[in-house]
N, C-alpha and C positions, 0 to 999 in steps of 0.2 A: 090174376093173371102176371105172369112173370117178367122180370124185368130184365134188359139186356144191358151189363155192367161195363162188358167188351166192346162193343157197337154204339158206335153216333149215330143217331137216330136224327136227320133233316126236321127240321118243324114244319115243313109243309108238305107232311106225307101223311097218308091216311092207314093206317094202322088196320088190321084185318083181326073179328071178332071170330074167336074159334072157342070149342066149347073144352071145358075141364078135361075129361077123358081121354081126348085127341089131341092135347097142347103135351107135345114129344119135347119142351122145354123147361128144364127145370133148373134152380137157381143154383146159384156155386156157391160153396161155402168161402168167403173170404177171410185166409188166415193167415197172419202176417208172421215173416221170419225173416234171418240176417244172410243176407248177400254171401256166397264163401268165398273167404281170402279176399274181402273189398280193397280194392289198391286204393292208395294215399290217392288227393288230385292231384297230385305234382307229375307224379308216375306215370296216373293214366293221361294226362297231359301232355309227358315225355312219348310216351308210348303210340297215342292217339300223332304227335307231332312227325315221328320216325316211321309211321308208316303209310305205305306210296299205293295207291290206285290210278291206277292208267284212267278210270272212269270218273276219278274226284275232278272240281273243277278247275281249268290249270291256273283259274284266278287264283285262286286261294290258296293250291301251290305257291305258287309268285310271294303272295303277300305272305304267306308265313315264313319267308326266309325273312331273318335280321337286314333290314337296311339300313345304312347313315340316313340323317333327314337330309331332304335334299329340296333345296326352294325351287319357289314356282316355277322362277324361268332360269333353273340352271341349263347351264351349255357348256360344255368341259371343252366342246371342240371350238376353237377360235376360229372364226374366217370371217374377213374384209368384204366377203360377199355370201350370198343366201346358196349354199351349197344341197343336195341331197341329205348327206350324213348333218345338215344343221338345221333341214326346215324345222324341226317340231324340237322343245326341251326336254330335256332327260327329264321322265315323267315315270312312277311306276304305273299307274295308267295307262298311258300310251304305250306301255313295254308288254304289260298285260294282253291290250286289247289287239296289239299288231302280232303277237305271237299268237293268238288264238287264232287270228285272223290266214298267217304264216302255213300252220301245222294242218290246215285241213283245205288249202289252195297250195301246197308245196308236191300232190301226188304225182304229175306230171314228169318234177326233174328230175324223181327218182325212178319213175320209171323208164325215162331213158338213161337214164344212169347206167340201172338195170341190164336194160338193153347191149349198150358201148361195152358194159362189163363181160357182157356172154358172147360177144364178138372177139372182144381184146384177149380174152385168155382161154377160149377153146372150150367154153362151160356146153357149148350144143353141139362139139364135133366136128370133124375136120369139116365136110362138107359145105355147114354153113359157114363158117369164119371164111372157105376157099374161097366162098360166092363174094364176099365182099373184101378179099383179096384182087379178086377177078377183076372186078367194076373199079377198085382204085386205080391199078392198073391200067385197064382202059383211060382211066381220064389223064392218066399222066405221060399216056399214048398219044390222045388227041387233049388237052388240055384244056383249051376253046369250049369246049364241053360242060364245063363248070360251069358253067354261063345258066345253064340250062337244068341247074341242080333245083336249085329253088321252085321251077317251075314242079318237076319231077315229084320233087316231093310233096308241092301241095294239091297236085291230080292224084297221089297215091293215098292222100290223105280222106278226098272225095268221094274216093272209089270204095276204100274199102269201110267208109262208115253209110255208104249205100241204102236206103233200106230196103228189105229184099220181102216182096209181100209172100204171105201164106199161100197155099193153093185153095183156098174156101176162098179168100176176098176174090170180088168182083177187079179185073183191071177196069176197069172204069168208076169204078167207087173213088175218091179224094179224100181222103181221111186227112186231117188236120196235122202236122210236124211233131214230133214228140218234143216237151219240153227238150230243153239242157238240164242235165242234173245236175241238183246243188252238190257245193262242196260236202264232205261228210261231217257231218253232226258229231260234236263232241263228246270220247267217251265210244265211240264206234271201230268196229273193227278196222275199217281203211284208216282212222282219225286215229287211232297207234301204230298202225304201221307206219304213218308218215312220223309222228313221234319217233317210232324205234330208228329211222333211215337219218332221222337228224339225229340223235343222239350217236349212234357209227361216225355216223361226217365228220361228227366233230373233233371224236378219237380219234380220224384218220387225218384229218387236216394238222391236229397239234402233233400226230408223228410225224406227218411233214415235216413240220415247222420244226422240230426238234432234230433233225434230220441234216436239212439245208444250215441251220444257223449258224453251226459249228465253221461252215464255210466265210461266214460273212464279211468275218475280220480282216479276211486276204482282199476284198474290197474296197473298204472303208479304212484304209491306212492305220487298222489295229495291227497289222501285222510286218516284220521284214520281209515279205514276200509279193508286199504288194505293187512296188516301183517294176520287180519282174516280171509279174503280172503284165502291168501295164506295158513294158519294154518288148514283150513277148507279142502282145494283142496289137501293137504298131505295128512291128514287125512284119506279124502274119496279112494287116489290111494293107502294107505295102505291098504282099511279095503276091497276093489274089488279084490287085486290079488290075495288073497287063494281062493272067490269067484267065479272067474271066468270060472273055469270049469263048476259051475252050471249053467249058467245062460244059456236059450235056445234063444239059437239066432236066429232062427227061426221067433220065436214067439215077442224076440225083435226087430226086425226089421220091421217085419208086424204090431207091435201097434206103434212104428215110425213111418213109409210112413202111415198109414192110422190117424194116429192124424190128419193131415193139410186137411185133409178129410172132417172130421167132424167138425171142428173149422167155415171151411170155408160153412158146410151146411144150407142153408135160414130157418130151423128149430131150430139150434145153435144162430144163428143171428137175429132171431127175436122176438125169446123168453126166450132160455134160457141165454142168453148173457143178455136182459135186467133183467131177473129174477135176476142173481148175481150183477146185480145193482144197484138192489134194494136191495137185501139181505144187501149189502156195505154203503147205501146210506141212509137204514131204511124207505123206501117211500115205496107208492103203486106201482104197475105194473099190469096194465091193455092190455092183448091185446089177441084177435080173448076167446081161452076158458080159457086160461090162467089168475091166478088173485093171487096177494100174499100180504098178511098185517104185517108189521112185526112191533109189538108195544109191550110197557112193557120191560120184559126182554132181551129180543130179542135183539128189538133196542138201549135199552141201553148198550149191548155187544159190537154191533157193533159199536156204537159210539165212547165206550172206545176204540175200536182199531184203531179207522180212528184217535184218539185224540196222540194214543202213536206212530202209526205209523208218523202221522205232528209233533211229537216231536223229534224221533230218524233223522228224515230228518231235523230237525235244527239242533239237536245236531251232525251233521255230515258236518254242514257250518260252524261252529266255529272254530273258530283259535286258535292256539295256548294262545295266551293270557286269552281267557276265561277259558279253562279247566284249567289254574294255579290260577285263579283268581276266589274268594269266587262269588257264584253268588244268587241274590233274587229271587223272582218276587212281580213286585208293580201293583195295580190293581186299575180300571178305570172304570166307570159305566155311562152305557148312560140309559137316562129316558126320554121317548115320552106318548104323551097321545091319547085319540082314539078322532076323532072329527066327529058324525054320523052325516048322512044326505046324500042328492045327491053328487055326483063329477066324475067329467071324469079322474079325475088324481089319476097317479096309484104310486102315492108317499107311497105305503107301505112300502117297503123297506128303505136303508139308505145308497146306493151306492156309494154318495158320500163322506157320511164322511167316507164308509169303503176304497174309494181308498186314502183322505189324509192321516189315519193311515196307508196303510199299510198290511192292514191284508192279504191280498192275502185267503179271504175266499170268496166264490161265494153267494149270499142269493140272487139270480133268481128275483123275481118278491114280494120280500118283506115275511117274516113269517108269518103266521096267517092268512095273505089275506082271502085264500081258504075256511076260514074255517065260515068268515063271507060274503062273496058272493062281487062281483067284484063291484062295485061302490056305496057301501053301506057309505063311509067315507074313512077316509084319517089317516093313523099313521104321525105325524111327531114334531117334536120337538118345533116348534110355538104354537102347540097346547095345548101347557104346559099351568096353570094359574099363576097368580103372585106368590100366599100361596104356590105352588105347589115346587116339587125338581129343581134344575137348569140343566140344557139339559146333562152336563156333571157333575159328582162329584165322587171325591176318597173315599170315606165313603162309608160303608156298605148300613147305614141306609140312607144315600142320606141328610142328614145335614149336621152333623159334622164331624170333621176332615179331612177339607183341608186345607192339609199344606202347601201346592205350587198351582201358580197359571194356573189356565189352560190356555192352547194358544190358539191360532188358528189353528195348525194345532195339536192339540191333544196331545200334549206331554207336559211333565212340570217340573218344577225346583225339582232336586234330594239333597243329602245330599252330601257334598264335600267330591270327590273323586269316586262319583258313577257313572255310568256312562251307558247309553242301549248297550243293545248288539247289534252291527251293522248289523249282518247278520240276523235278522230275525225282524217281524214287532209284531203288536199287535196280537194278538190271542185272539178269541171270547173261552166262557167256554159254550160248545155245554153240558153238563152234568146238567149243575144249579150245581153243587155242596153249593153253598153256601145258597141253598135255607134254610135247614134244622137248621142251623147255624145262620140263621138272628133273631133268636127271636121270630119267631112265632110258635103257639103250634100247628097249624091246617095242617099242613103238616109233611109227614113225608120223612126219610132218603131221600135224589135223589139216594145215593149210593143203595139202594136195586133195582133199575128198577124199579119205579111206573110209570104207564103209566099217573095217572092224574094229580103230581107233576112231578118235574123239572124245564128243560127245553126244548123247543122245539128243530128241525133240528138245525135253526141257533142261540141259546143264548137266545132265549127269553123266560122271565119267564113272565105269566099273572094277573094283579092282578085289583082290583076292583079299586069304584070312588076316595076310599081315601090308595090308597099303601099297602090293606089287602088282604088274601086270596090268597096267588101267587099260580098258578097254570099251568101246561104246556100249557094247552088248554083252551084258554077264554069261559066265561060262553053266552050263547044266551041273556042271560036277562042284563048284562053287557053294550052290544049295543043303547039300548036305557037310564039307566043308569047310564053309563058311566065306562071306563075302562083305564087303564094305565098298562104299560107293563116297562122292566128295562131290563137289558143284561151286562154283568160282561165280559169284557177286560182284558187281564193278557198280559204282556211282562218283559223279563228278564233281568237285569240289573246287573252289574259285578262292582267291589272293582278293581280300580285302581291306587295306589300309585302316582304314577306320576301326575295325575290330581291333587289328594293333595297337593304336593311338590308346584303344578303350581299357583296354588290359595293360 
């Protein structure tokens, strides 16, 4: 009789006898062969450690990670009293067990989170969200009804889970109540869904923390504006005290509660917010039937506001040694020439140069490129002619006044005792305020917000082939005749007597 070499037969079973003619089982021939491309033990272990499976034991995943040796009674959180955060000592087995329990039982929390997000973000339509806004408005008008909200929630849960008998069941039949469903087992679909929600919630929390953390220095005396914030807080507190009885609380809470719904409405997100961004950036927004063009005086005002805001941020980053020292500005001029002709390059901008100087100014795909058409040519410093200006100059006329040598990282030597402000980099002159003072009589002062003269959004001032007739937007005829452009960069320096003594 044949033997099963690939089946383990329990010892307490009785094998059925059969005739040789009717035996369909044939013995297998054993052949020894080597595995194809057998991996080394080290590579196999590395591959196994990097492969993730949601159904894999969570304790194995946690314990596979390299942890430092932890004492048995480790308690990094020191507290004089027993708190929930210090109830158990730090232990990998306890962490594993609690995390497994948490993943299996956190499902209702994320269910509630999804429902709140659907209402707040208008995911189920305006009718669904509108009902909740109406309920909130009703509670704002009758605030005492808030005391009945817990009763309404409890009654809704009981009514929603009421068992509905099927028609085949008798009304007088009393079946035992169904047991409460246990938490999802490890590796099940619900368990993986909870793990996915935990993963995304951790990322969202970190994003929120990174957004708020830059504001904390202003509240913990790590910024020069802490005293100003404290003063404004106390003044507003004293101002609100006598007017508190005059504030309509119902209307106030209604406005505060409905504001998030207005902010997250699709119309606000797709039309109003882009329109506000266009107002700040001075650009053109086209979405549906909405379009806005901000030029001239309006564009100039918004650009001025951006520059003042950037300077305010730079001032906030200054150290104490900068505030007590004499400060000035140094200039640097960037020169480029247009090379007409077909080109597949998109080197209209100078992002590499911006990265080198640390300007922290986004030029996108290059200023002025959209005005001339994609592929029509390129802006580059390599297109400068031998008799042209140098790519980087220190004088306003582009020829004289180069007092120091411009090095590869776009900095230059300063007078003894002077140094660059370490907390900021080069900043472009986005207004083009230097155009009226450059000696050209063909342009008016850019301070009036002239839409023709001045600089574009990235600080470039366009000129003709001989570096004359400066304009904010290049003329169409310059494409064939030749054109150039210039941009002014500024950076602050301060005087440090210690540097002078060292020199």
